PDB file with SEQRES, HELIX, SHEET and CRYST1 records, atoms N, CA, C and O in Angstrom:
SEQRES   1 A   79  MET ARG HIS GLN PRO SER THR LEU THR VAL LYS GLY ARG          
SEQRES   2 A   79  ASP MET ARG LEU ARG THR ILE GLY PHE LEU ALA LEU VAL          
SEQRES   3 A   79  GLY LEU ALA ILE TRP PHE ILE ALA VAL ASN THR ALA SER          
SEQRES   4 A   79  VAL THR VAL ARG LEU TRP ILE PRO THR VAL THR ILE PRO          
SEQRES   5 A   79  LEU TRP VAL ILE LEU THR VAL THR LEU ILE VAL GLY MET          
SEQRES   6 A   79  ILE LEU GLY MET PHE ILE ALA ARG ARG ARG ALA ARG ARG          
SEQRES   7 A   79  ASP                                                          
HELIX    1 AA1 LEU A   17  VAL A   35  1                                  19    
HELIX    2 AA2 LEU A   53  ARG A   78  1                                  26    
SHEET    1 AA1 2 THR A   7  VAL A  10  0                                        
SHEET    2 AA1 2 ARG A  13  ARG A  16 -1                                        
SHEET    1 AA2 2 SER A  39  ARG A  43  0                                        
SHEET    2 AA2 2 THR A  48  PRO A  52 -1                                        
CRYST1    1.000    1.000    1.000  90.00  90.00  90.00 P 1           1          
ATOM      1  N   MET A   1      90.474 180.410 340.455  1.00  0.00           N  
ATOM      2  CA  MET A   1      89.988 180.409 341.693  1.00  0.00           C  
ATOM      3  C   MET A   1      90.078 179.000 342.322  1.00  0.00           C  
ATOM      4  O   MET A   1      89.672 178.027 341.687  1.00  0.00           O  
ATOM      5  N   ARG A   2      90.601 178.877 343.552  1.00  0.00           N  
ATOM      6  CA  ARG A   2      90.776 177.604 344.137  1.00  0.00           C  
ATOM      7  C   ARG A   2      89.581 177.390 345.112  1.00  0.00           C  
ATOM      8  O   ARG A   2      89.112 178.355 345.715  1.00  0.00           O  
ATOM      9  N   HIS A   3      89.120 176.222 345.260  1.00  0.00           N  
ATOM     10  CA  HIS A   3      87.957 175.858 346.194  1.00  0.00           C  
ATOM     11  C   HIS A   3      88.667 175.253 347.444  1.00  0.00           C  
ATOM     12  O   HIS A   3      89.816 174.814 347.464  1.00  0.00           O  
ATOM     13  N   GLN A   4      87.803 175.304 348.462  1.00  0.00           N  
ATOM     14  CA  GLN A   4      88.197 174.774 349.821  1.00  0.00           C  
ATOM     15  C   GLN A   4      87.979 173.317 349.868  1.00  0.00           C  
ATOM     16  O   GLN A   4      86.978 172.831 349.342  1.00  0.00           O  
ATOM     17  N   PRO A   5      88.875 172.583 350.478  1.00  0.00           N  
ATOM     18  CA  PRO A   5      88.666 171.177 350.533  1.00  0.00           C  
ATOM     19  C   PRO A   5      87.446 170.792 351.320  1.00  0.00           C  
ATOM     20  O   PRO A   5      87.084 171.529 352.237  1.00  0.00           O  
ATOM     21  N   SER A   6      86.785 169.697 351.034  1.00  0.00           N  
ATOM     22  CA  SER A   6      85.558 169.266 351.711  1.00  0.00           C  
ATOM     23  C   SER A   6      85.979 168.815 353.169  1.00  0.00           C  
ATOM     24  O   SER A   6      86.955 168.110 353.420  1.00  0.00           O  
ATOM     25  N   THR A   7      85.039 169.362 354.136  1.00  0.00           N  
ATOM     26  CA  THR A   7      85.398 169.216 355.588  1.00  0.00           C  
ATOM     27  C   THR A   7      84.087 168.574 356.092  1.00  0.00           C  
ATOM     28  O   THR A   7      83.038 168.577 355.447  1.00  0.00           O  
ATOM     29  N   LEU A   8      84.260 168.009 357.340  1.00  0.00           N  
ATOM     30  CA  LEU A   8      83.269 167.546 358.190  1.00  0.00           C  
ATOM     31  C   LEU A   8      83.562 167.865 359.627  1.00  0.00           C  
ATOM     32  O   LEU A   8      84.688 167.683 360.091  1.00  0.00           O  
ATOM     33  N   THR A   9      82.530 168.356 360.364  1.00  0.00           N  
ATOM     34  CA  THR A   9      82.749 168.720 361.793  1.00  0.00           C  
ATOM     35  C   THR A   9      82.575 167.569 362.678  1.00  0.00           C  
ATOM     36  O   THR A   9      81.537 166.908 362.724  1.00  0.00           O  
ATOM     37  N   VAL A  10      83.723 167.326 363.449  1.00  0.00           N  
ATOM     38  CA  VAL A  10      83.851 166.138 364.328  1.00  0.00           C  
ATOM     39  C   VAL A  10      84.082 166.603 365.695  1.00  0.00           C  
ATOM     40  O   VAL A  10      85.161 167.148 365.926  1.00  0.00           O  
ATOM     41  N   LYS A  11      83.217 166.465 366.645  1.00  0.00           N  
ATOM     42  CA  LYS A  11      83.493 166.971 368.060  1.00  0.00           C  
ATOM     43  C   LYS A  11      83.885 168.443 368.028  1.00  0.00           C  
ATOM     44  O   LYS A  11      84.799 168.823 368.760  1.00  0.00           O  
ATOM     45  N   GLY A  12      83.232 169.320 367.201  1.00  0.00           N  
ATOM     46  CA  GLY A  12      83.445 170.621 367.179  1.00  0.00           C  
ATOM     47  C   GLY A  12      84.732 171.164 366.367  1.00  0.00           C  
ATOM     48  O   GLY A  12      85.071 172.347 366.380  1.00  0.00           O  
ATOM     49  N   ARG A  13      85.349 170.229 365.717  1.00  0.00           N  
ATOM     50  CA  ARG A  13      86.604 170.544 364.914  1.00  0.00           C  
ATOM     51  C   ARG A  13      86.292 170.185 363.509  1.00  0.00           C  
ATOM     52  O   ARG A  13      85.713 169.136 363.225  1.00  0.00           O  
ATOM     53  N   ASP A  14      86.704 171.117 362.572  1.00  0.00           N  
ATOM     54  CA  ASP A  14      86.581 170.691 361.136  1.00  0.00           C  
ATOM     55  C   ASP A  14      87.691 169.864 360.765  1.00  0.00           C  
ATOM     56  O   ASP A  14      88.841 170.193 361.057  1.00  0.00           O  
ATOM     57  N   MET A  15      87.393 168.693 360.069  1.00  0.00           N  
ATOM     58  CA  MET A  15      88.311 167.706 359.523  1.00  0.00           C  
ATOM     59  C   MET A  15      88.054 167.528 358.081  1.00  0.00           C  
ATOM     60  O   MET A  15      86.919 167.400 357.622  1.00  0.00           O  
ATOM     61  N   ARG A  16      89.169 167.524 357.355  1.00  0.00           N  
ATOM     62  CA  ARG A  16      88.960 167.231 355.865  1.00  0.00           C  
ATOM     63  C   ARG A  16      88.635 165.862 355.724  1.00  0.00           C  
ATOM     64  O   ARG A  16      89.048 165.046 356.549  1.00  0.00           O  
ATOM     65  N   LEU A  17      87.862 165.494 354.660  1.00  0.00           N  
ATOM     66  CA  LEU A  17      87.372 164.235 354.391  1.00  0.00           C  
ATOM     67  C   LEU A  17      88.465 163.277 353.996  1.00  0.00           C  
ATOM     68  O   LEU A  17      88.366 162.070 354.216  1.00  0.00           O  
ATOM     69  N   ARG A  18      89.469 163.808 353.432  1.00  0.00           N  
ATOM     70  CA  ARG A  18      90.657 163.091 352.965  1.00  0.00           C  
ATOM     71  C   ARG A  18      91.345 162.532 354.266  1.00  0.00           C  
ATOM     72  O   ARG A  18      91.786 161.383 354.312  1.00  0.00           O  
ATOM     73  N   THR A  19      91.407 163.374 355.271  1.00  0.00           N  
ATOM     74  CA  THR A  19      92.004 162.975 356.557  1.00  0.00           C  
ATOM     75  C   THR A  19      91.266 161.872 357.180  1.00  0.00           C  
ATOM     76  O   THR A  19      91.833 160.901 357.681  1.00  0.00           O  
ATOM     77  N   ILE A  20      89.856 162.048 357.139  1.00  0.00           N  
ATOM     78  CA  ILE A  20      88.983 161.003 357.790  1.00  0.00           C  
ATOM     79  C   ILE A  20      89.167 159.701 357.035  1.00  0.00           C  
ATOM     80  O   ILE A  20      89.312 158.646 357.653  1.00  0.00           O  
ATOM     81  N   GLY A  21      89.165 159.756 355.682  1.00  0.00           N  
ATOM     82  CA  GLY A  21      89.400 158.543 354.802  1.00  0.00           C  
ATOM     83  C   GLY A  21      90.689 157.878 355.135  1.00  0.00           C  
ATOM     84  O   GLY A  21      90.741 156.663 355.324  1.00  0.00           O  
ATOM     85  N   PHE A  22      91.748 158.668 355.211  1.00  0.00           N  
ATOM     86  CA  PHE A  22      93.107 158.192 355.471  1.00  0.00           C  
ATOM     87  C   PHE A  22      93.087 157.454 356.823  1.00  0.00           C  
ATOM     88  O   PHE A  22      93.566 156.324 356.919  1.00  0.00           O  
ATOM     89  N   LEU A  23      92.541 158.085 357.851  1.00  0.00           N  
ATOM     90  CA  LEU A  23      92.477 157.447 359.308  1.00  0.00           C  
ATOM     91  C   LEU A  23      91.620 156.193 359.208  1.00  0.00           C  
ATOM     92  O   LEU A  23      91.966 155.230 359.892  1.00  0.00           O  
ATOM     93  N   ALA A  24      90.679 156.106 358.534  1.00  0.00           N  
ATOM     94  CA  ALA A  24      89.768 154.813 358.368  1.00  0.00           C  
ATOM     95  C   ALA A  24      90.669 153.739 357.799  1.00  0.00           C  
ATOM     96  O   ALA A  24      90.756 152.647 358.360  1.00  0.00           O  
ATOM     97  N   LEU A  25      91.337 154.024 356.703  1.00  0.00           N  
ATOM     98  CA  LEU A  25      92.198 153.164 355.964  1.00  0.00           C  
ATOM     99  C   LEU A  25      93.389 152.573 356.892  1.00  0.00           C  
ATOM    100  O   LEU A  25      93.701 151.382 356.880  1.00  0.00           O  
ATOM    101  N   VAL A  26      93.923 153.417 357.582  1.00  0.00           N  
ATOM    102  CA  VAL A  26      95.008 153.123 358.523  1.00  0.00           C  
ATOM    103  C   VAL A  26      94.437 152.156 359.620  1.00  0.00           C  
ATOM    104  O   VAL A  26      95.033 151.157 360.024  1.00  0.00           O  
ATOM    105  N   GLY A  27      93.227 152.572 360.042  1.00  0.00           N  
ATOM    106  CA  GLY A  27      92.528 151.640 361.109  1.00  0.00           C  
ATOM    107  C   GLY A  27      92.347 150.285 360.560  1.00  0.00           C  
ATOM    108  O   GLY A  27      92.666 149.311 361.241  1.00  0.00           O  
ATOM    109  N   LEU A  28      91.820 150.144 359.288  1.00  0.00           N  
ATOM    110  CA  LEU A  28      91.546 148.905 358.682  1.00  0.00           C  
ATOM    111  C   LEU A  28      92.871 148.144 358.578  1.00  0.00           C  
ATOM    112  O   LEU A  28      92.919 146.982 358.980  1.00  0.00           O  
ATOM    113  N   ALA A  29      93.933 148.735 358.066  1.00  0.00           N  
ATOM    114  CA  ALA A  29      95.199 148.146 357.853  1.00  0.00           C  
ATOM    115  C   ALA A  29      95.789 147.538 359.190  1.00  0.00           C  
ATOM    116  O   ALA A  29      96.364 146.449 359.189  1.00  0.00           O  
ATOM    117  N   ILE A  30      95.624 148.267 360.282  1.00  0.00           N  
ATOM    118  CA  ILE A  30      96.154 147.836 361.588  1.00  0.00           C  
ATOM    119  C   ILE A  30      95.376 146.673 362.140  1.00  0.00           C  
ATOM    120  O   ILE A  30      95.908 145.768 362.782  1.00  0.00           O  
ATOM    121  N   TRP A  31      94.009 146.741 361.843  1.00  0.00           N  
ATOM    122  CA  TRP A  31      93.222 145.550 362.313  1.00  0.00           C  
ATOM    123  C   TRP A  31      93.574 144.325 361.437  1.00  0.00           C  
ATOM    124  O   TRP A  31      93.687 143.231 361.991  1.00  0.00           O  
ATOM    125  N   PHE A  32      93.759 144.444 360.069  1.00  0.00           N  
ATOM    126  CA  PHE A  32      94.081 143.378 359.324  1.00  0.00           C  
ATOM    127  C   PHE A  32      95.461 142.780 359.672  1.00  0.00           C  
ATOM    128  O   PHE A  32      95.701 141.576 359.587  1.00  0.00           O  
ATOM    129  N   ILE A  33      96.363 143.730 360.077  1.00  0.00           N  
ATOM    130  CA  ILE A  33      97.637 143.219 360.462  1.00  0.00           C  
ATOM    131  C   ILE A  33      97.589 142.465 361.775  1.00  0.00           C  
ATOM    132  O   ILE A  33      98.230 141.430 361.958  1.00  0.00           O  
ATOM    133  N   ALA A  34      96.819 143.014 362.662  1.00  0.00           N  
ATOM    134  CA  ALA A  34      96.633 142.422 363.991  1.00  0.00           C  
ATOM    135  C   ALA A  34      95.992 140.995 363.959  1.00  0.00           C  
ATOM    136  O   ALA A  34      96.399 140.108 364.709  1.00  0.00           O  
ATOM    137  N   VAL A  35      95.040 140.816 363.120  1.00  0.00           N  
ATOM    138  CA  VAL A  35      94.493 139.457 363.059  1.00  0.00           C  
ATOM    139  C   VAL A  35      95.172 138.361 362.236  1.00  0.00           C  
ATOM    140  O   VAL A  35      94.764 137.200 362.250  1.00  0.00           O  
ATOM    141  N   ASN A  36      96.203 138.764 361.531  1.00  0.00           N  
ATOM    142  CA  ASN A  36      96.978 137.906 360.729  1.00  0.00           C  
ATOM    143  C   ASN A  36      98.332 137.579 361.444  1.00  0.00           C  
ATOM    144  O   ASN A  36      99.333 138.170 361.039  1.00  0.00           O  
ATOM    145  N   THR A  37      98.439 136.732 362.420  1.00  0.00           N  
ATOM    146  CA  THR A  37      99.545 136.510 363.165  1.00  0.00           C  
ATOM    147  C   THR A  37     100.195 135.145 362.991  1.00  0.00           C  
ATOM    148  O   THR A  37     101.147 134.830 363.704  1.00  0.00           O  
ATOM    149  N   ALA A  38      99.738 134.376 362.118  1.00  0.00           N  
ATOM    150  CA  ALA A  38     100.383 133.020 361.876  1.00  0.00           C  
ATOM    151  C   ALA A  38     101.711 133.226 361.143  1.00  0.00           C  
ATOM    152  O   ALA A  38     101.958 134.195 360.426  1.00  0.00           O  
ATOM    153  N   SER A  39     102.558 132.184 361.407  1.00  0.00           N  
ATOM    154  CA  SER A  39     103.872 132.320 360.790  1.00  0.00           C  
ATOM    155  C   SER A  39     103.823 131.729 359.334  1.00  0.00           C  
ATOM    156  O   SER A  39     103.113 130.763 359.054  1.00  0.00           O  
ATOM    157  N   VAL A  40     104.583 132.339 358.479  1.00  0.00           N  
ATOM    158  CA  VAL A  40     104.521 131.927 356.970  1.00  0.00           C  
ATOM    159  C   VAL A  40     105.907 131.770 356.561  1.00  0.00           C  
ATOM    160  O   VAL A  40     106.790 132.354 357.189  1.00  0.00           O  
ATOM    161  N   THR A  41     106.192 130.983 355.496  1.00  0.00           N  
ATOM    162  CA  THR A  41     107.418 130.792 354.870  1.00  0.00           C  
ATOM    163  C   THR A  41     107.593 131.601 353.694  1.00  0.00           C  
ATOM    164  O   THR A  41     106.809 131.430 352.760  1.00  0.00           O  
ATOM    165  N   VAL A  42     108.539 132.487 353.601  1.00  0.00           N  
ATOM    166  CA  VAL A  42     108.726 133.418 352.528  1.00  0.00           C  
ATOM    167  C   VAL A  42     110.019 133.169 351.916  1.00  0.00           C  
ATOM    168  O   VAL A  42     111.006 132.999 352.633  1.00  0.00           O  
ATOM    169  N   ARG A  43     110.100 133.131 350.558  1.00  0.00           N  
ATOM    170  CA  ARG A  43     111.321 132.997 349.872  1.00  0.00           C  
ATOM    171  C   ARG A  43     111.866 134.407 349.512  1.00  0.00           C  
ATOM    172  O   ARG A  43     111.126 135.170 348.891  1.00  0.00           O  
ATOM    173  N   LEU A  44     113.085 134.787 349.858  1.00  0.00           N  
ATOM    174  CA  LEU A  44     113.605 136.047 349.652  1.00  0.00           C  
ATOM    175  C   LEU A  44     114.840 135.769 348.653  1.00  0.00           C  
ATOM    176  O   LEU A  44     116.003 135.775 349.057  1.00  0.00           O  
ATOM    177  N   TRP A  45     114.520 135.550 347.459  1.00  0.00           N  
ATOM    178  CA  TRP A  45     115.461 135.242 346.291  1.00  0.00           C  
ATOM    179  C   TRP A  45     116.145 133.990 346.612  1.00  0.00           C  
ATOM    180  O   TRP A  45     115.809 132.945 346.054  1.00  0.00           O  
ATOM    181  N   ILE A  46     117.153 134.037 347.542  1.00  0.00           N  
ATOM    182  CA  ILE A  46     117.951 132.675 347.784  1.00  0.00           C  
ATOM    183  C   ILE A  46     117.490 132.102 349.130  1.00  0.00           C  
ATOM    184  O   ILE A  46     117.112 130.931 349.154  1.00  0.00           O  
ATOM    185  N   PRO A  47     117.491 132.863 350.292  1.00  0.00           N  
ATOM    186  CA  PRO A  47     117.166 132.196 351.525  1.00  0.00           C  
ATOM    187  C   PRO A  47     115.612 132.071 351.684  1.00  0.00           C  
ATOM    188  O   PRO A  47     114.859 132.944 351.250  1.00  0.00           O  
ATOM    189  N   THR A  48     115.162 130.938 352.332  1.00  0.00           N  
ATOM    190  CA  THR A  48     113.682 130.880 352.716  1.00  0.00           C  
ATOM    191  C   THR A  48     113.634 131.103 354.308  1.00  0.00           C  
ATOM    192  O   THR A  48     114.371 130.488 355.078  1.00  0.00           O  
ATOM    193  N   VAL A  49     112.719 132.015 354.697  1.00  0.00           N  
ATOM    194  CA  VAL A  49     112.668 132.320 356.074  1.00  0.00           C  
ATOM    195  C   VAL A  49     111.184 132.065 356.579  1.00  0.00           C  
ATOM    196  O   VAL A  49     110.223 132.250 355.833  1.00  0.00           O  
ATOM    197  N   THR A  50     111.063 131.655 357.813  1.00  0.00           N  
ATOM    198  CA  THR A  50     109.762 131.529 358.434  1.00  0.00           C  
ATOM    199  C   THR A  50     109.579 132.774 359.264  1.00  0.00           C  
ATOM    200  O   THR A  50     110.421 133.013 360.130  1.00  0.00           O  
ATOM    201  N   ILE A  51     108.635 133.533 359.098  1.00  0.00           N  
ATOM    202  CA  ILE A  51     108.387 134.838 359.850  1.00  0.00           C  
ATOM    203  C   ILE A  51     106.841 135.037 360.102  1.00  0.00           C  
ATOM    204  O   ILE A  51     106.009 134.524 359.354  1.00  0.00           O  
ATOM    205  N   PRO A  52     106.520 135.763 361.129  1.00  0.00           N  
ATOM    206  CA  PRO A  52     105.086 136.019 361.418  1.00  0.00           C  
ATOM    207  C   PRO A  52     104.577 136.947 360.264  1.00  0.00           C  
ATOM    208  O   PRO A  52     105.289 137.840 359.804  1.00  0.00           O  
ATOM    209  N   LEU A  53     103.330 136.695 359.828  1.00  0.00           N  
ATOM    210  CA  LEU A  53     102.780 137.413 358.685  1.00  0.00           C  
ATOM    211  C   LEU A  53     102.618 138.826 359.125  1.00  0.00           C  
ATOM    212  O   LEU A  53     102.722 139.718 358.283  1.00  0.00           O  
ATOM    213  N   TRP A  54     102.376 139.101 360.346  1.00  0.00           N  
ATOM    214  CA  TRP A  54     102.114 140.511 360.634  1.00  0.00           C  
ATOM    215  C   TRP A  54     103.415 141.359 360.381  1.00  0.00           C  
ATOM    216  O   TRP A  54     103.284 142.560 360.142  1.00  0.00           O  
ATOM    217  N   VAL A  55     104.646 140.797 360.421  1.00  0.00           N  
ATOM    218  CA  VAL A  55     105.851 141.563 360.239  1.00  0.00           C  
ATOM    219  C   VAL A  55     105.869 141.946 358.748  1.00  0.00           C  
ATOM    220  O   VAL A  55     106.140 143.086 358.371  1.00  0.00           O  
ATOM    221  N   ILE A  56     105.563 140.924 357.919  1.00  0.00           N  
ATOM    222  CA  ILE A  56     105.516 141.178 356.566  1.00  0.00           C  
ATOM    223  C   ILE A  56     104.555 142.336 356.087  1.00  0.00           C  
ATOM    224  O   ILE A  56     104.882 143.261 355.344  1.00  0.00           O  
ATOM    225  N   LEU A  57     103.358 142.128 356.625  1.00  0.00           N  
ATOM    226  CA  LEU A  57     102.217 143.148 356.375  1.00  0.00           C  
ATOM    227  C   LEU A  57     102.662 144.549 356.847  1.00  0.00           C  
ATOM    228  O   LEU A  57     102.442 145.551 356.165  1.00  0.00           O  
ATOM    229  N   THR A  58     103.312 144.585 358.066  1.00  0.00           N  
ATOM    230  CA  THR A  58     103.596 145.906 358.608  1.00  0.00           C  
ATOM    231  C   THR A  58     104.700 146.605 357.645  1.00  0.00           C  
ATOM    232  O   THR A  58     104.601 147.783 357.303  1.00  0.00           O  
ATOM    233  N   VAL A  59     105.776 145.744 357.238  1.00  0.00           N  
ATOM    234  CA  VAL A  59     106.798 146.320 356.403  1.00  0.00           C  
ATOM    235  C   VAL A  59     106.248 146.688 355.197  1.00  0.00           C  
ATOM    236  O   VAL A  59     106.600 147.784 354.762  1.00  0.00           O  
ATOM    237  N   THR A  60     105.404 145.980 354.497  1.00  0.00           N  
ATOM    238  CA  THR A  60     104.763 146.342 353.276  1.00  0.00           C  
ATOM    239  C   THR A  60     103.898 147.712 353.484  1.00  0.00           C  
ATOM    240  O   THR A  60     103.985 148.577 352.613  1.00  0.00           O  
ATOM    241  N   LEU A  61     103.156 147.901 354.500  1.00  0.00           N  
ATOM    242  CA  LEU A  61     102.418 148.965 354.819  1.00  0.00           C  
ATOM    243  C   LEU A  61     103.242 150.241 354.860  1.00  0.00           C  
ATOM    244  O   LEU A  61     102.926 151.276 354.272  1.00  0.00           O  
ATOM    245  N   ILE A  62     104.367 150.068 355.635  1.00  0.00           N  
ATOM    246  CA  ILE A  62     105.388 151.269 355.776  1.00  0.00           C  
ATOM    247  C   ILE A  62     105.986 151.722 354.421  1.00  0.00           C  
ATOM    248  O   ILE A  62     106.016 152.899 354.063  1.00  0.00           O  
ATOM    249  N   VAL A  63     106.473 150.646 353.677  1.00  0.00           N  
ATOM    250  CA  VAL A  63     107.123 150.972 352.329  1.00  0.00           C  
ATOM    251  C   VAL A  63     106.088 151.521 351.476  1.00  0.00           C  
ATOM    252  O   VAL A  63     106.442 152.398 350.687  1.00  0.00           O  
ATOM    253  N   GLY A  64     104.770 151.132 351.492  1.00  0.00           N  
ATOM    254  CA  GLY A  64     103.826 151.714 350.730  1.00  0.00           C  
ATOM    255  C   GLY A  64     103.519 153.128 351.069  1.00  0.00           C  
ATOM    256  O   GLY A  64     103.258 153.923 350.166  1.00  0.00           O  
ATOM    257  N   MET A  65     103.535 153.491 352.329  1.00  0.00           N  
ATOM    258  CA  MET A  65     103.328 154.832 352.836  1.00  0.00           C  
ATOM    259  C   MET A  65     104.382 155.710 352.483  1.00  0.00           C  
ATOM    260  O   MET A  65     104.151 156.851 352.083  1.00  0.00           O  
ATOM    261  N   ILE A  66     105.636 155.205 352.619  1.00  0.00           N  
ATOM    262  CA  ILE A  66     106.872 156.057 352.175  1.00  0.00           C  
ATOM    263  C   ILE A  66     106.791 156.334 350.681  1.00  0.00           C  
ATOM    264  O   ILE A  66     107.017 157.472 350.270  1.00  0.00           O  
ATOM    265  N   LEU A  67     106.469 155.312 349.826  1.00  0.00           N  
ATOM    266  CA  LEU A  67     106.434 155.568 348.385  1.00  0.00           C  
ATOM    267  C   LEU A  67     105.360 156.586 348.060  1.00  0.00           C  
ATOM    268  O   LEU A  67     105.592 157.495 347.263  1.00  0.00           O  
ATOM    269  N   GLY A  68     104.192 156.451 348.661  1.00  0.00           N  
ATOM    270  CA  GLY A  68     103.046 157.273 348.413  1.00  0.00           C  
ATOM    271  C   GLY A  68     103.346 158.726 348.837  1.00  0.00           C  
ATOM    272  O   GLY A  68     102.883 159.672 348.200  1.00  0.00           O  
ATOM    273  N   MET A  69     104.105 158.884 349.891  1.00  0.00           N  
ATOM    274  CA  MET A  69     104.496 160.281 350.274  1.00  0.00           C  
ATOM    275  C   MET A  69     105.508 160.883 349.341  1.00  0.00           C  
ATOM    276  O   MET A  69     105.463 162.080 349.057  1.00  0.00           O  
ATOM    277  N   PHE A  70     106.427 160.066 348.858  1.00  0.00           N  
ATOM    278  CA  PHE A  70     107.409 160.427 347.915  1.00  0.00           C  
ATOM    279  C   PHE A  70     106.790 160.896 346.524  1.00  0.00           C  
ATOM    280  O   PHE A  70     107.186 161.910 345.949  1.00  0.00           O  
ATOM    281  N   ILE A  71     105.794 160.078 346.042  1.00  0.00           N  
ATOM    282  CA  ILE A  71     105.170 160.417 344.876  1.00  0.00           C  
ATOM    283  C   ILE A  71     104.286 161.700 345.062  1.00  0.00           C  
ATOM    284  O   ILE A  71     104.259 162.560 344.181  1.00  0.00           O  
ATOM    285  N   ALA A  72     103.592 161.812 346.177  1.00  0.00           N  
ATOM    286  CA  ALA A  72     102.800 162.959 346.388  1.00  0.00           C  
ATOM    287  C   ALA A  72     103.678 164.202 346.355  1.00  0.00           C  
ATOM    288  O   ALA A  72     103.366 165.192 345.693  1.00  0.00           O  
ATOM    289  N   ARG A  73     104.773 164.123 347.081  1.00  0.00           N  
ATOM    290  CA  ARG A  73     105.691 165.254 347.150  1.00  0.00           C  
ATOM    291  C   ARG A  73     106.276 165.653 345.804  1.00  0.00           C  
ATOM    292  O   ARG A  73     106.366 166.835 345.472  1.00  0.00           O  
ATOM    293  N   ARG A  74     106.673 164.640 345.034  1.00  0.00           N  
ATOM    294  CA  ARG A  74     107.069 165.113 343.643  1.00  0.00           C  
ATOM    295  C   ARG A  74     105.971 165.587 342.931  1.00  0.00           C  
ATOM    296  O   ARG A  74     106.230 166.567 342.232  1.00  0.00           O  
ATOM    297  N   ARG A  75     104.837 165.191 342.898  1.00  0.00           N  
ATOM    298  CA  ARG A  75     103.557 165.758 342.241  1.00  0.00           C  
ATOM    299  C   ARG A  75     103.341 167.074 342.617  1.00  0.00           C  
ATOM    300  O   ARG A  75     103.122 167.915 341.745  1.00  0.00           O  
ATOM    301  N   ALA A  76     103.375 167.410 343.941  1.00  0.00           N  
ATOM    302  CA  ALA A  76     103.176 168.815 344.525  1.00  0.00           C  
ATOM    303  C   ALA A  76     104.216 169.741 344.030  1.00  0.00           C  
ATOM    304  O   ALA A  76     103.874 170.890 343.749  1.00  0.00           O  
ATOM    305  N   ARG A  77     105.577 169.333 343.877  1.00  0.00           N  
ATOM    306  CA  ARG A  77     106.546 170.197 343.363  1.00  0.00           C  
ATOM    307  C   ARG A  77     106.348 170.566 341.920  1.00  0.00           C  
ATOM    308  O   ARG A  77     106.742 171.638 341.461  1.00  0.00           O  
ATOM    309  N   ARG A  78     105.719 169.639 341.210  1.00  0.00           N  
ATOM    310  CA  ARG A  78     105.464 169.915 339.755  1.00  0.00           C  
ATOM    311  C   ARG A  78     104.393 170.953 339.571  1.00  0.00           C  
ATOM    312  O   ARG A  78     104.465 171.739 338.626  1.00  0.00           O  
ATOM    313  N   ASP A  79     103.464 170.986 340.380  1.00  0.00           N  
ATOM    314  CA  ASP A  79     102.333 171.863 340.238  1.00  0.00           C  
ATOM    315  C   ASP A  79     102.652 173.179 340.560  1.00  0.00           C  
ATOM    316  O   ASP A  79     101.792 174.057 340.491  1.00  0.00           O  
TER     317      ASP A  79                                                      
END                                                                             
């Protein structure tokens, strides 16, 4: 017997708690990226580049989300 996911009613719509948590984390990540705008020096194995920190944080966020979706998809196929 499967149980229903936990939900919360927001403006008359049922939303899963997981979705609300995900949106809150994305909002925090966007805020964190937006306030870190200084340029930093990064060593990429051989070359050293100076790049705005927000670019590095955005790329890291996108790569992390893609890897997370890939792992979740593989896990769902196993079940």
